[in-house]
Phi, psi and omega in degrees: 000325180295324179293327179295320177298321178295317180295316180295316180297315179296320180295315180296318179298318182285333178289344179268006180256164178242153180252115179245347180232167179299315182299316179294322179296317180291320177300311182296316179297319180293315182291317179292325176296317179295317179296318180293321178296317179294317180294320180293319179295315180297315180294321179296317180288324177295320181290336177275356179084017180254140174284122183294136177263152182296328178295320179293318179294320177296322178294317177297320178294323179293318177295317177297322178299313180298316179293322178294319178296313181296315181296314181294325178294315181295316181294316181296317179295320178297317178293321179295319178293322177296321178294317181292322182278349183076017181278356183292131182276340182242165176261000179260139179236173178303133180096346178281148177266149176291158179296145181283134178285352183262001177263123183253143179294154181285333183258153178275130181294344180273002176104343180264171179258000000 
């Protein structure tokens, strides 16, 4: 039970971070993949009525780690290529904040000040 708290805490902590570099993207993808793999293995064995063993949970975390690393690498490279080619449809990227609704432009759109 103590390990589940660690996994949940690590997941929540990592979900509040942003990825701006390849290394950070891979770290986040790997850790979240490992946490998801361990949680899925534990939940699957609990639903089958089996007490989860640490070897099974570790195997699930290892598979999740690999999938998370691969997925984050592919997504980051695809976004980076879109930025370089100018194929990006938006001006916002991962880690950017949305514009604030409380910031008003200095000029009047009707032509007056």
